[in-house]
C-alpha angles and dihedrals in degrees: 000000000000096000092039093054092041092058090046092052092045090053089052093048093053091048091051092047089053092050091048091051088049087055094049089049090062097255094300099104110203115239092245092062099068089036092055089042093053092045090051094049090046090051090050098047105029094076094053090042090050090046096056093041087054089046088054091051091049089051091053091052091049089052092049091051091046093050091056086063098038101043099057089046091052091046093052093048092048093050087052091058089057098261096118098148094040091051093051093046098045105038098035089053092046090053092048092046095052092053090046091049096048090049093050092046094052097039103036117005101051094046088051091051092052090046088050090054094047091049093047092051092046091047091053092045096050100028087234118167092193091056088044089055091048092052090049090050094051091047090051091047094053094048092044093050094049092045094049092047094049094043092047093051093047093049092048093050092049096050098039094046092049091052097042095045091056090055094045091051091052093045092049094049093048092050092052092046092049092051093049094049098046094043104035097190109011089041091063092049089050091048094051091046090051089050090055093048089050092050089053092050089050090055091050091047092050091046090050091048095051092046091047090052091048091051094048089047091052089049091052100040100079097045093046093051094045090050093046092052093048089047094052095043092051091046089051093046088048091052090048 
């Protein structure tokens, strides 16, 4: 909280100083006063903004590295439960999406965020509606790109999993029935043993999924908390 509150207090102090200079100027504030004020506030804030944007990018990289370990394990365990088609459709798509998302984040989204910050600072300094429009357009572009990617991935997972799981269920049932028919006594024993193995694999898969979710949540907790604190402190400073 100390650096967060320190930045907020510094922003308020710069704003008050600009207001006092405006009063001493007889109400006609020279153009260089808001320009210098915006430059000072940008200098105060941009280091922290840049640091937690970099922190978000590093968190994305950590999740990508972790997913390269978690997703193959989840795929193998899901295939062991009989969901061969579902595992391939779900976890191969997840691995592909993570690589695509990290590439887009580094090559497109982060540069757009930095451009948005630069345009916003310039729009405030020069009171330019054109730069303000550019800043708003960049903000919309980033939010739209992330939303479309996430929605597209979620929709694909839902549709592909529903289709593949039906096929896996039919294949598993046919296999168990065939074994029981061709081997009247031994086949039933083998079928029951296979069901026990599948149940054990499901437990392992669910455990790996829960632990993986906990690990990813832990990775994201600190960056989200830091970003939230800066956001609230800057909003409060802006209101004051």
